[in-house]
PyMOL Python script that loads the backbone (N, CA, C, O; Angstrom):
from pymol import cmd

cmd.read_pdbstr("""\
ATOM      1  N   UNK A   1    -199.849-120.695 -88.288  1.00  0.00           N
ATOM      2  CA  UNK A   1    -201.168-121.080 -88.228  1.00  0.00           C
ATOM      3  C   UNK A   1    -201.909-119.507 -87.960  1.00  0.00           C
ATOM      4  O   UNK A   1    -201.701-118.739 -87.021  1.00  0.00           O
ATOM      5  N   UNK A   2    -202.827-119.337 -89.120  1.00  0.00           N
ATOM      6  CA  UNK A   2    -203.084-118.385 -89.026  1.00  0.00           C
ATOM      7  C   UNK A   2    -204.605-118.062 -88.049  1.00  0.00           C
ATOM      8  O   UNK A   2    -205.564-118.832 -88.100  1.00  0.00           O
ATOM      9  N   UNK A   3    -204.595-117.142 -87.424  1.00  0.00           N
ATOM     10  CA  UNK A   3    -205.380-116.504 -86.294  1.00  0.00           C
ATOM     11  C   UNK A   3    -206.112-115.246 -86.395  1.00  0.00           C
ATOM     12  O   UNK A   3    -205.578-114.153 -86.583  1.00  0.00           O
ATOM     13  N   UNK A   4    -207.587-115.494 -86.235  1.00  0.00           N
ATOM     14  CA  UNK A   4    -208.578-114.502 -86.296  1.00  0.00           C
ATOM     15  C   UNK A   4    -208.171-113.042 -85.659  1.00  0.00           C
ATOM     16  O   UNK A   4    -207.540-112.843 -84.621  1.00  0.00           O
ATOM     17  N   UNK A   5    -208.782-111.955 -86.693  1.00  0.00           N
ATOM     18  CA  UNK A   5    -208.252-110.822 -85.780  1.00  0.00           C
ATOM     19  C   UNK A   5    -208.861-110.493 -84.617  1.00  0.00           C
ATOM     20  O   UNK A   5    -208.340-109.558 -84.009  1.00  0.00           O
ATOM     21  N   UNK A   6    -210.163-111.180 -83.961  1.00  0.00           N
ATOM     22  CA  UNK A   6    -210.345-110.927 -82.478  1.00  0.00           C
ATOM     23  C   UNK A   6    -209.663-111.662 -81.833  1.00  0.00           C
ATOM     24  O   UNK A   6    -209.135-111.216 -80.815  1.00  0.00           O
ATOM     25  N   UNK A   7    -209.456-113.040 -82.228  1.00  0.00           N
ATOM     26  CA  UNK A   7    -208.414-113.905 -81.241  1.00  0.00           C
ATOM     27  C   UNK A   7    -207.104-112.988 -80.912  1.00  0.00           C
ATOM     28  O   UNK A   7    -206.694-112.734 -79.779  1.00  0.00           O
ATOM     29  N   UNK A   8    -206.557-112.563 -82.093  1.00  0.00           N
ATOM     30  CA  UNK A   8    -205.399-111.859 -81.303  1.00  0.00           C
ATOM     31  C   UNK A   8    -205.464-110.664 -80.531  1.00  0.00           C
ATOM     32  O   UNK A   8    -204.689-110.411 -79.608  1.00  0.00           O
ATOM     33  N   UNK A   9    -206.335-109.977 -80.892  1.00  0.00           N
ATOM     34  CA  UNK A   9    -206.767-108.659 -79.709  1.00  0.00           C
ATOM     35  C   UNK A   9    -207.000-109.235 -78.594  1.00  0.00           C
ATOM     36  O   UNK A   9    -206.488-108.616 -77.661  1.00  0.00           O
ATOM     37  N   UNK A  10    -207.575-110.188 -78.279  1.00  0.00           N
ATOM     38  CA  UNK A  10    -207.953-110.476 -76.798  1.00  0.00           C
ATOM     39  C   UNK A  10    -206.942-111.417 -76.253  1.00  0.00           C
ATOM     40  O   UNK A  10    -206.954-111.837 -75.096  1.00  0.00           O
ATOM     41  N   UNK A  11    -206.084-111.716 -77.142  1.00  0.00           N
ATOM     42  CA  UNK A  11    -204.464-112.144 -76.803  1.00  0.00           C
ATOM     43  C   UNK A  11    -203.564-111.291 -76.555  1.00  0.00           C
ATOM     44  O   UNK A  11    -202.538-111.665 -75.986  1.00  0.00           O
ATOM     45  N   UNK A  12    -203.737-109.964 -76.922  1.00  0.00           N
ATOM     46  CA  UNK A  12    -202.930-108.910 -76.850  1.00  0.00           C
ATOM     47  C   UNK A  12    -203.456-108.216 -75.203  1.00  0.00           C
ATOM     48  O   UNK A  12    -202.795-107.933 -74.204  1.00  0.00           O
ATOM     49  N   UNK A  13    -204.730-108.134 -75.463  1.00  0.00           N
ATOM     50  CA  UNK A  13    -205.389-107.662 -73.759  1.00  0.00           C
ATOM     51  C   UNK A  13    -205.114-108.616 -72.461  1.00  0.00           C
ATOM     52  O   UNK A  13    -205.186-108.359 -71.259  1.00  0.00           O
ATOM     53  N   UNK A  14    -204.800-109.710 -73.096  1.00  0.00           N
ATOM     54  CA  UNK A  14    -204.930-110.585 -71.666  1.00  0.00           C
ATOM     55  C   UNK A  14    -202.778-110.787 -71.638  1.00  0.00           C
ATOM     56  O   UNK A  14    -202.227-111.330 -70.680  1.00  0.00           O
ATOM     57  N   UNK A  15    -202.184-110.373 -72.539  1.00  0.00           N
ATOM     58  CA  UNK A  15    -200.841-110.280 -72.477  1.00  0.00           C
ATOM     59  C   UNK A  15    -200.416-108.776 -71.800  1.00  0.00           C
ATOM     60  O   UNK A  15    -199.405-108.587 -71.124  1.00  0.00           O
ATOM     61  N   UNK A  16    -201.401-107.792 -72.137  1.00  0.00           N
ATOM     62  CA  UNK A  16    -201.297-106.711 -71.105  1.00  0.00           C
ATOM     63  C   UNK A  16    -201.165-106.860 -69.553  1.00  0.00           C
ATOM     64  O   UNK A  16    -200.183-106.573 -68.867  1.00  0.00           O
ATOM     65  N   UNK A  17    -202.387-107.380 -69.141  1.00  0.00           N
ATOM     66  CA  UNK A  17    -202.735-107.729 -67.755  1.00  0.00           C
ATOM     67  C   UNK A  17    -202.033-108.534 -67.582  1.00  0.00           C
ATOM     68  O   UNK A  17    -202.163-108.701 -66.370  1.00  0.00           O
ATOM     69  N   UNK A  18    -201.118-109.423 -68.000  1.00  0.00           N
ATOM     70  CA  UNK A  18    -199.942-110.305 -67.264  1.00  0.00           C
ATOM     71  C   UNK A  18    -199.073-109.190 -67.293  1.00  0.00           C
ATOM     72  O   UNK A  18    -198.904-108.586 -66.234  1.00  0.00           O
ATOM     73  N   UNK A  19    -198.575-108.862 -68.171  1.00  0.00           N
ATOM     74  CA  UNK A  19    -197.287-107.713 -67.956  1.00  0.00           C
ATOM     75  C   UNK A  19    -197.312-106.791 -66.983  1.00  0.00           C
ATOM     76  O   UNK A  19    -196.257-106.457 -66.443  1.00  0.00           O
ATOM     77  N   UNK A  20    -198.807-106.114 -66.527  1.00  0.00           N
ATOM     78  CA  UNK A  20    -199.054-104.972 -65.764  1.00  0.00           C
ATOM     79  C   UNK A  20    -198.952-106.227 -64.218  1.00  0.00           C
ATOM     80  O   UNK A  20    -198.011-105.947 -63.476  1.00  0.00           O
ATOM     81  N   UNK A  21    -199.590-107.155 -63.878  1.00  0.00           N
ATOM     82  CA  UNK A  21    -199.591-107.552 -63.031  1.00  0.00           C
ATOM     83  C   UNK A  21    -197.830-108.378 -62.807  1.00  0.00           C
ATOM     84  O   UNK A  21    -197.472-108.409 -61.629  1.00  0.00           O
ATOM     85  N   UNK A  22    -197.221-108.749 -63.429  1.00  0.00           N
ATOM     86  CA  UNK A  22    -195.949-109.257 -63.118  1.00  0.00           C
ATOM     87  C   UNK A  22    -195.065-108.199 -63.127  1.00  0.00           C
ATOM     88  O   UNK A  22    -194.037-108.421 -62.487  1.00  0.00           O
ATOM     89  N   UNK A  23    -195.167-106.822 -63.796  1.00  0.00           N
ATOM     90  CA  UNK A  23    -194.523-105.593 -63.123  1.00  0.00           C
ATOM     91  C   UNK A  23    -194.766-105.172 -61.936  1.00  0.00           C
ATOM     92  O   UNK A  23    -193.860-104.739 -61.225  1.00  0.00           O
ATOM     93  N   UNK A  24    -196.346-105.250 -61.438  1.00  0.00           N
ATOM     94  CA  UNK A  24    -196.302-105.076 -59.952  1.00  0.00           C
ATOM     95  C   UNK A  24    -195.734-106.020 -59.429  1.00  0.00           C
ATOM     96  O   UNK A  24    -195.081-105.641 -58.457  1.00  0.00           O
ATOM     97  N   UNK A  25    -195.653-107.371 -59.661  1.00  0.00           N
ATOM     98  CA  UNK A  25    -194.918-108.134 -58.682  1.00  0.00           C
ATOM     99  C   UNK A  25    -193.830-108.324 -58.406  1.00  0.00           C
ATOM    100  O   UNK A  25    -193.366-108.998 -57.487  1.00  0.00           O
ATOM    101  N   UNK A  26    -192.906-107.233 -59.861  1.00  0.00           N
ATOM    102  CA  UNK A  26    -191.176-107.248 -59.679  1.00  0.00           C
ATOM    103  C   UNK A  26    -191.103-106.109 -58.598  1.00  0.00           C
ATOM    104  O   UNK A  26    -190.548-106.382 -57.534  1.00  0.00           O
ATOM    105  N   UNK A  27    -191.504-105.138 -58.749  1.00  0.00           N
ATOM    106  CA  UNK A  27    -191.991-103.952 -57.842  1.00  0.00           C
ATOM    107  C   UNK A  27    -191.925-104.366 -56.724  1.00  0.00           C
ATOM    108  O   UNK A  27    -190.956-104.004 -56.058  1.00  0.00           O
ATOM    109  N   UNK A  28    -192.859-105.209 -56.157  1.00  0.00           N
ATOM    110  CA  UNK A  28    -192.949-105.752 -54.770  1.00  0.00           C
ATOM    111  C   UNK A  28    -192.049-106.740 -54.353  1.00  0.00           C
ATOM    112  O   UNK A  28    -191.611-106.779 -53.203  1.00  0.00           O
ATOM    113  N   UNK A  29    -191.801-107.406 -55.084  1.00  0.00           N
ATOM    114  CA  UNK A  29    -190.035-108.389 -54.962  1.00  0.00           C
ATOM    115  C   UNK A  29    -189.183-107.602 -54.593  1.00  0.00           C
ATOM    116  O   UNK A  29    -188.466-107.893 -53.635  1.00  0.00           O
ATOM    117  N   UNK A  30    -189.039-106.319 -55.312  1.00  0.00           N
ATOM    118  CA  UNK A  30    -187.526-105.625 -55.104  1.00  0.00           C
ATOM    119  C   UNK A  30    -188.070-104.829 -53.398  1.00  0.00           C
ATOM    120  O   UNK A  30    -187.455-105.045 -52.354  1.00  0.00           O
ATOM    121  N   UNK A  31    -189.060-104.112 -53.475  1.00  0.00           N
ATOM    122  CA  UNK A  31    -189.518-103.581 -52.076  1.00  0.00           C
ATOM    123  C   UNK A  31    -189.002-104.804 -51.152  1.00  0.00           C
ATOM    124  O   UNK A  31    -187.986-104.817 -50.457  1.00  0.00           O
ATOM    125  N   UNK A  32    -189.899-105.759 -51.311  1.00  0.00           N
ATOM    126  CA  UNK A  32    -189.203-107.021 -50.207  1.00  0.00           C
ATOM    127  C   UNK A  32    -188.023-107.537 -49.831  1.00  0.00           C
ATOM    128  O   UNK A  32    -187.669-108.078 -48.784  1.00  0.00           O
ATOM    129  N   UNK A  33    -187.426-107.277 -50.906  1.00  0.00           N
ATOM    130  CA  UNK A  33    -185.413-107.407 -50.848  1.00  0.00           C
ATOM    131  C   UNK A  33    -185.123-106.244 -50.387  1.00  0.00           C
ATOM    132  O   UNK A  33    -184.086-106.289 -49.724  1.00  0.00           O
ATOM    133  N   UNK A  34    -185.720-104.924 -50.465  1.00  0.00           N
ATOM    134  CA  UNK A  34    -184.902-104.236 -49.901  1.00  0.00           C
ATOM    135  C   UNK A  34    -185.477-103.728 -48.223  1.00  0.00           C
ATOM    136  O   UNK A  34    -184.888-102.822 -47.633  1.00  0.00           O
ATOM    137  N   UNK A  35    -186.520-104.351 -47.685  1.00  0.00           N
ATOM    138  CA  UNK A  35    -186.595-104.647 -46.788  1.00  0.00           C
ATOM    139  C   UNK A  35    -186.250-105.695 -45.786  1.00  0.00           C
ATOM    140  O   UNK A  35    -186.399-105.786 -44.568  1.00  0.00           O
ATOM    141  N   UNK A  36    -185.719-106.486 -46.750  1.00  0.00           N
ATOM    142  CA  UNK A  36    -185.333-108.263 -46.345  1.00  0.00           C
ATOM    143  C   UNK A  36    -183.659-107.586 -45.846  1.00  0.00           C
ATOM    144  O   UNK A  36    -183.130-108.046 -44.835  1.00  0.00           O
ATOM    145  N   UNK A  37    -183.003-106.561 -46.611  1.00  0.00           N
ATOM    146  CA  UNK A  37    -181.582-106.154 -46.510  1.00  0.00           C
ATOM    147  C   UNK A  37    -181.608-105.463 -44.646  1.00  0.00           C
ATOM    148  O   UNK A  37    -180.779-105.772 -43.791  1.00  0.00           O
ATOM    149  N   UNK A  38    -182.382-104.839 -44.515  1.00  0.00           N
ATOM    150  CA  UNK A  38    -183.046-104.007 -43.361  1.00  0.00           C
ATOM    151  C   UNK A  38    -182.941-105.193 -42.520  1.00  0.00           C
ATOM    152  O   UNK A  38    -181.994-105.398 -41.762  1.00  0.00           O
ATOM    153  N   UNK A  39    -184.071-106.070 -42.696  1.00  0.00           N
ATOM    154  CA  UNK A  39    -184.143-107.388 -41.774  1.00  0.00           C
ATOM    155  C   UNK A  39    -182.882-107.860 -41.376  1.00  0.00           C
ATOM    156  O   UNK A  39    -182.411-107.916 -40.240  1.00  0.00           O
ATOM    157  N   UNK A  40    -182.239-108.299 -42.791  1.00  0.00           N
ATOM    158  CA  UNK A  40    -181.085-109.096 -42.450  1.00  0.00           C
ATOM    159  C   UNK A  40    -179.760-108.523 -41.361  1.00  0.00           C
ATOM    160  O   UNK A  40    -178.946-109.046 -40.599  1.00  0.00           O
ATOM    161  N   UNK A  41    -180.103-107.211 -41.797  1.00  0.00           N
ATOM    162  CA  UNK A  41    -179.086-106.622 -40.747  1.00  0.00           C
ATOM    163  C   UNK A  41    -179.108-106.120 -38.948  1.00  0.00           C
ATOM    164  O   UNK A  41    -178.326-105.810 -38.049  1.00  0.00           O
ATOM    165  N   UNK A  42    -180.545-106.300 -39.201  1.00  0.00           N
ATOM    166  CA  UNK A  42    -181.365-106.013 -37.481  1.00  0.00           C
ATOM    167  C   UNK A  42    -181.768-107.230 -36.931  1.00  0.00           C
ATOM    168  O   UNK A  42    -181.838-107.169 -35.704  1.00  0.00           O
ATOM    169  N   UNK A  43    -182.112-108.522 -37.499  1.00  0.00           N
ATOM    170  CA  UNK A  43    -182.420-109.896 -36.911  1.00  0.00           C
ATOM    171  C   UNK A  43    -181.700-110.960 -37.266  1.00  0.00           C
ATOM    172  O   UNK A  43    -181.598-112.085 -36.776  1.00  0.00           O
ATOM    173  N   UNK A  44    -181.126-110.345 -38.361  1.00  0.00           N
ATOM    174  CA  UNK A  44    -179.817-111.345 -38.452  1.00  0.00           C
ATOM    175  C   UNK A  44    -180.729-112.945 -39.379  1.00  0.00           C
ATOM    176  O   UNK A  44    -180.551-114.140 -39.143  1.00  0.00           O
ATOM    177  N   UNK A  45    -181.616-112.326 -40.361  1.00  0.00           N
ATOM    178  CA  UNK A  45    -182.309-113.452 -41.496  1.00  0.00           C
ATOM    179  C   UNK A  45    -182.617-113.007 -42.173  1.00  0.00           C
ATOM    180  O   UNK A  45    -183.220-111.939 -42.276  1.00  0.00           O
ATOM    181  N   UNK A  46    -182.125-114.052 -43.151  1.00  0.00           N
ATOM    182  CA  UNK A  46    -182.367-113.340 -44.649  1.00  0.00           C
ATOM    183  C   UNK A  46    -183.548-113.775 -45.393  1.00  0.00           C
ATOM    184  O   UNK A  46    -183.431-113.583 -46.603  1.00  0.00           O
ATOM    185  N   UNK A  47    -184.910-114.430 -44.938  1.00  0.00           N
ATOM    186  CA  UNK A  47    -185.875-114.919 -45.270  1.00  0.00           C
ATOM    187  C   UNK A  47    -186.554-113.920 -46.137  1.00  0.00           C
ATOM    188  O   UNK A  47    -186.892-114.418 -47.211  1.00  0.00           O
ATOM    189  N   UNK A  48    -186.827-112.790 -46.016  1.00  0.00           N
ATOM    190  CA  UNK A  48    -187.508-111.769 -46.400  1.00  0.00           C
ATOM    191  C   UNK A  48    -186.901-111.185 -47.598  1.00  0.00           C
ATOM    192  O   UNK A  48    -187.571-110.692 -48.505  1.00  0.00           O
ATOM    193  N   UNK A  49    -185.343-111.262 -47.589  1.00  0.00           N
ATOM    194  CA  UNK A  49    -184.938-110.787 -48.651  1.00  0.00           C
ATOM    195  C   UNK A  49    -185.108-111.799 -49.815  1.00  0.00           C
ATOM    196  O   UNK A  49    -185.498-111.527 -50.950  1.00  0.00           O
ATOM    197  N   UNK A  50    -184.640-113.371 -49.193  1.00  0.00           N
ATOM    198  CA  UNK A  50    -185.438-114.528 -50.297  1.00  0.00           C
ATOM    199  C   UNK A  50    -186.161-114.302 -50.909  1.00  0.00           C
ATOM    200  O   UNK A  50    -186.047-114.225 -52.133  1.00  0.00           O
ATOM    201  N   UNK A  51    -187.143-114.118 -50.278  1.00  0.00           N
ATOM    202  CA  UNK A  51    -188.825-113.922 -50.728  1.00  0.00           C
ATOM    203  C   UNK A  51    -188.573-112.915 -51.872  1.00  0.00           C
ATOM    204  O   UNK A  51    -188.866-113.121 -53.049  1.00  0.00           O
ATOM    205  N   UNK A  52    -187.990-111.794 -51.377  1.00  0.00           N
ATOM    206  CA  UNK A  52    -188.498-110.839 -52.234  1.00  0.00           C
ATOM    207  C   UNK A  52    -187.868-110.653 -53.405  1.00  0.00           C
ATOM    208  O   UNK A  52    -188.267-109.832 -54.232  1.00  0.00           O
ATOM    209  N   UNK A  53    -186.432-111.689 -53.639  1.00  0.00           N
ATOM    210  CA  UNK A  53    -185.800-111.808 -55.151  1.00  0.00           C
ATOM    211  C   UNK A  53    -186.449-112.841 -55.821  1.00  0.00           C
ATOM    212  O   UNK A  53    -186.553-112.836 -57.047  1.00  0.00           O
ATOM    213  N   UNK A  54    -186.985-113.912 -54.968  1.00  0.00           N
ATOM    214  CA  UNK A  54    -187.670-114.857 -55.668  1.00  0.00           C
ATOM    215  C   UNK A  54    -188.867-114.488 -56.269  1.00  0.00           C
ATOM    216  O   UNK A  54    -189.303-115.093 -57.249  1.00  0.00           O
ATOM    217  N   UNK A  55    -189.602-113.258 -55.604  1.00  0.00           N
ATOM    218  CA  UNK A  55    -190.860-113.033 -56.217  1.00  0.00           C
ATOM    219  C   UNK A  55    -190.748-111.765 -57.816  1.00  0.00           C
ATOM    220  O   UNK A  55    -191.517-111.603 -58.763  1.00  0.00           O
ATOM    221  N   UNK A  56    -189.517-111.151 -57.475  1.00  0.00           N
ATOM    222  CA  UNK A  56    -189.082-110.327 -58.286  1.00  0.00           C
ATOM    223  C   UNK A  56    -188.229-110.826 -59.337  1.00  0.00           C
ATOM    224  O   UNK A  56    -188.037-109.995 -60.224  1.00  0.00           O
ATOM    225  N   UNK A  57    -187.659-111.946 -59.498  1.00  0.00           N
ATOM    226  CA  UNK A  57    -187.461-112.494 -60.243  1.00  0.00           C
ATOM    227  C   UNK A  57    -187.996-113.629 -61.246  1.00  0.00           C
ATOM    228  O   UNK A  57    -187.574-114.111 -62.297  1.00  0.00           O
ATOM    229  N   UNK A  58    -189.272-113.857 -60.326  1.00  0.00           N
ATOM    230  CA  UNK A  58    -190.740-114.452 -61.521  1.00  0.00           C
ATOM    231  C   UNK A  58    -191.349-113.491 -61.992  1.00  0.00           C
ATOM    232  O   UNK A  58    -191.694-113.627 -63.166  1.00  0.00           O
ATOM    233  N   UNK A  59    -191.650-112.408 -61.414  1.00  0.00           N
ATOM    234  CA  UNK A  59    -192.193-110.873 -62.276  1.00  0.00           C
ATOM    235  C   UNK A  59    -191.618-110.852 -63.368  1.00  0.00           C
ATOM    236  O   UNK A  59    -192.201-110.864 -64.451  1.00  0.00           O
ATOM    237  N   UNK A  60    -190.176-110.811 -63.173  1.00  0.00           N
ATOM    238  CA  UNK A  60    -189.612-110.281 -64.481  1.00  0.00           C
ATOM    239  C   UNK A  60    -189.783-111.428 -65.466  1.00  0.00           C
ATOM    240  O   UNK A  60    -190.246-111.144 -66.571  1.00  0.00           O
ATOM    241  N   UNK A  61    -189.514-112.492 -65.237  1.00  0.00           N
ATOM    242  CA  UNK A  61    -189.713-113.460 -65.950  1.00  0.00           C
ATOM    243  C   UNK A  61    -190.929-113.754 -66.770  1.00  0.00           C
ATOM    244  O   UNK A  61    -190.940-114.285 -67.881  1.00  0.00           O
ATOM    245  N   UNK A  62    -191.985-113.323 -66.049  1.00  0.00           N
ATOM    246  CA  UNK A  62    -193.473-113.470 -66.634  1.00  0.00           C
ATOM    247  C   UNK A  62    -193.563-112.512 -67.418  1.00  0.00           C
ATOM    248  O   UNK A  62    -194.180-112.768 -68.452  1.00  0.00           O
ATOM    249  N   UNK A  63    -193.022-111.094 -67.268  1.00  0.00           N
ATOM    250  CA  UNK A  63    -193.097-109.951 -67.684  1.00  0.00           C
ATOM    251  C   UNK A  63    -192.783-110.151 -69.048  1.00  0.00           C
ATOM    252  O   UNK A  63    -193.469-109.769 -69.997  1.00  0.00           O
ATOM    253  N   UNK A  64    -191.503-110.888 -69.112  1.00  0.00           N
ATOM    254  CA  UNK A  64    -190.324-111.105 -70.344  1.00  0.00           C
ATOM    255  C   UNK A  64    -191.044-111.998 -71.578  1.00  0.00           C
ATOM    256  O   UNK A  64    -190.809-111.963 -72.786  1.00  0.00           O
ATOM    257  N   UNK A  65    -191.886-112.706 -70.919  1.00  0.00           N
ATOM    258  CA  UNK A  65    -192.651-113.737 -71.366  1.00  0.00           C
ATOM    259  C   UNK A  65    -193.839-113.190 -72.120  1.00  0.00           C
ATOM    260  O   UNK A  65    -194.139-113.522 -73.267  1.00  0.00           O
ATOM    261  N   UNK A  66    -194.420-112.410 -71.448  1.00  0.00           N
ATOM    262  CA  UNK A  66    -195.700-111.514 -72.056  1.00  0.00           C
ATOM    263  C   UNK A  66    -195.230-110.932 -72.972  1.00  0.00           C
ATOM    264  O   UNK A  66    -195.850-111.004 -74.033  1.00  0.00           O
ATOM    265  N   UNK A  67    -194.258-110.321 -72.939  1.00  0.00           N
ATOM    266  CA  UNK A  67    -193.317-109.037 -74.122  1.00  0.00           C
ATOM    267  C   UNK A  67    -193.440-109.853 -75.276  1.00  0.00           C
ATOM    268  O   UNK A  67    -194.182-109.573 -76.218  1.00  0.00           O
ATOM    269  N   UNK A  68    -192.686-110.906 -75.209  1.00  0.00           N
ATOM    270  CA  UNK A  68    -191.970-111.911 -76.231  1.00  0.00           C
ATOM    271  C   UNK A  68    -193.634-112.350 -76.907  1.00  0.00           C
ATOM    272  O   UNK A  68    -193.885-112.034 -78.070  1.00  0.00           O
ATOM    273  N   UNK A  69    -194.407-112.893 -76.278  1.00  0.00           N
ATOM    274  CA  UNK A  69    -195.486-113.278 -76.820  1.00  0.00           C
ATOM    275  C   UNK A  69    -196.352-112.008 -77.564  1.00  0.00           C
ATOM    276  O   UNK A  69    -197.010-112.385 -78.535  1.00  0.00           O
ATOM    277  N   UNK A  70    -196.414-110.982 -77.335  1.00  0.00           N
ATOM    278  CA  UNK A  70    -197.253-109.655 -77.948  1.00  0.00           C
ATOM    279  C   UNK A  70    -196.407-109.409 -79.250  1.00  0.00           C
ATOM    280  O   UNK A  70    -196.895-109.392 -80.380  1.00  0.00           O
ATOM    281  N   UNK A  71    -194.905-109.196 -78.914  1.00  0.00           N
ATOM    282  CA  UNK A  71    -194.072-109.264 -80.070  1.00  0.00           C
ATOM    283  C   UNK A  71    -194.541-109.687 -81.278  1.00  0.00           C
ATOM    284  O   UNK A  71    -194.850-108.994 -82.247  1.00  0.00           O
ATOM    285  N   UNK A  72    -194.595-111.668 -81.072  1.00  0.00           N
ATOM    286  CA  UNK A  72    -195.333-112.332 -82.038  1.00  0.00           C
ATOM    287  C   UNK A  72    -196.372-112.180 -82.194  1.00  0.00           C
ATOM    288  O   UNK A  72    -196.671-112.606 -83.309  1.00  0.00           O
ATOM    289  N   UNK A  73    -197.319-111.722 -81.604  1.00  0.00           N
ATOM    290  CA  UNK A  73    -198.620-111.234 -82.502  1.00  0.00           C
ATOM    291  C   UNK A  73    -198.271-110.524 -83.246  1.00  0.00           C
ATOM    292  O   UNK A  73    -198.487-110.653 -84.451  1.00  0.00           O
ATOM    293  N   UNK A  74    -197.477-109.345 -82.593  1.00  0.00           N
ATOM    294  CA  UNK A  74    -197.535-107.955 -83.713  1.00  0.00           C
ATOM    295  C   UNK A  74    -196.887-108.194 -84.943  1.00  0.00           C
ATOM    296  O   UNK A  74    -197.360-107.836 -86.022  1.00  0.00           O
ATOM    297  N   UNK A  75    -195.624-108.898 -84.784  1.00  0.00           N
ATOM    298  CA  UNK A  75    -195.194-109.475 -85.838  1.00  0.00           C
ATOM    299  C   UNK A  75    -196.394-110.252 -87.291  1.00  0.00           C
ATOM    300  O   UNK A  75    -196.588-109.905 -88.456  1.00  0.00           O
ATOM    301  N   UNK A  76    -196.915-111.315 -86.495  1.00  0.00           N
ATOM    302  CA  UNK A  76    -197.929-111.833 -87.503  1.00  0.00           C
ATOM    303  C   UNK A  76    -198.813-111.048 -87.810  1.00  0.00           C
ATOM    304  O   UNK A  76    -199.061-111.112 -89.014  1.00  0.00           O
ATOM    305  N   UNK A  77    -199.320-110.433 -87.347  1.00  0.00           N
ATOM    306  CA  UNK A  77    -199.862-108.613 -88.129  1.00  0.00           C
ATOM    307  C   UNK A  77    -199.239-108.477 -89.247  1.00  0.00           C
ATOM    308  O   UNK A  77    -199.605-108.928 -90.332  1.00  0.00           O
ATOM    309  N   UNK A  78    -197.904-107.610 -88.935  1.00  0.00           N
ATOM    310  CA  UNK A  78    -197.409-107.118 -89.808  1.00  0.00           C
ATOM    311  C   UNK A  78    -196.983-108.116 -91.131  1.00  0.00           C
ATOM    312  O   UNK A  78    -196.836-107.751 -92.298  1.00  0.00           O
ATOM    313  N   UNK A  79    -196.855-109.270 -90.664  1.00  0.00           N
ATOM    314  CA  UNK A  79    -196.751-110.261 -92.162  1.00  0.00           C
ATOM    315  C   UNK A  79    -197.928-110.355 -92.943  1.00  0.00           C
ATOM    316  O   UNK A  79    -197.944-110.482 -94.167  1.00  0.00           O
ATOM    317  N   UNK A  80    -198.924-110.287 -92.187  1.00  0.00           N
ATOM    318  CA  UNK A  80    -200.153-110.252 -92.956  1.00  0.00           C
ATOM    319  C   UNK A  80    -200.119-109.065 -93.720  1.00  0.00           C
ATOM    320  O   UNK A  80    -200.385-109.014 -94.921  1.00  0.00           O
ATOM    321  N   UNK A  81    -199.802-108.152 -93.041  1.00  0.00           N
ATOM    322  CA  UNK A  81    -200.109-106.664 -93.998  1.00  0.00           C
ATOM    323  C   UNK A  81    -199.023-106.702 -94.989  1.00  0.00           C
ATOM    324  O   UNK A  81    -199.164-105.913 -95.923  1.00  0.00           O
ATOM    325  N   UNK A  82    -198.040-107.393 -94.996  1.00  0.00           N
ATOM    326  CA  UNK A  82    -197.116-107.084 -95.806  1.00  0.00           C
ATOM    327  C   UNK A  82    -196.210-105.586 -95.502  1.00  0.00           C
ATOM    328  O   UNK A  82    -195.546-104.972 -96.337  1.00  0.00           O
ATOM    329  N   UNK A  83    -196.382-105.283 -94.271  1.00  0.00           N
ATOM    330  CA  UNK A  83    -195.021-104.187 -93.864  1.00  0.00           C
ATOM    331  C   UNK A  83    -194.415-105.169 -92.727  1.00  0.00           C
ATOM    332  O   UNK A  83    -194.843-106.099 -92.044  1.00  0.00           O
ATOM    333  N   UNK A  84    -192.827-104.266 -92.932  1.00  0.00           N
ATOM    334  CA  UNK A  84    -191.945-104.665 -91.981  1.00  0.00           C
ATOM    335  C   UNK A  84    -192.122-104.492 -90.378  1.00  0.00           C
ATOM    336  O   UNK A  84    -192.706-103.456 -90.062  1.00  0.00           O
ATOM    337  N   UNK A  85    -191.822-105.109 -89.602  1.00  0.00           N
ATOM    338  CA  UNK A  85    -192.214-104.447 -88.128  1.00  0.00           C
ATOM    339  C   UNK A  85    -190.358-104.380 -87.774  1.00  0.00           C
ATOM    340  O   UNK A  85    -189.614-105.319 -88.058  1.00  0.00           O
ATOM    341  N   UNK A  86    -189.934-103.233 -87.194  1.00  0.00           N
ATOM    342  CA  UNK A  86    -189.022-103.156 -86.444  1.00  0.00           C
ATOM    343  C   UNK A  86    -187.821-102.512 -87.022  1.00  0.00           C
ATOM    344  O   UNK A  86    -186.806-102.374 -86.340  1.00  0.00           O
TER     345      UNK A  86
END
""", "prot")
cmd.dss("prot")
cmd.show_as("cartoon", "prot")
cmd.util.cbc("prot")
cmd.orient("prot")
């Protein structure tokens, strides 16, 4: 499916934003999980740790999808230019 050049650049910018917000969610989830461990020891509840791990895993998977989509666009660019990528 041939895309026009401007559409690819817009898609790359969109995936960069998705990656940055997903990375922020991943870091926030790790922090919540770390504070959840402290909360689990002090108050014997694992809710905060569970929410943190869920947020970190969702952020990580979303960032992975953004990277794969960006790589697909870059491979399409390289294919059209006749160069090898990677």
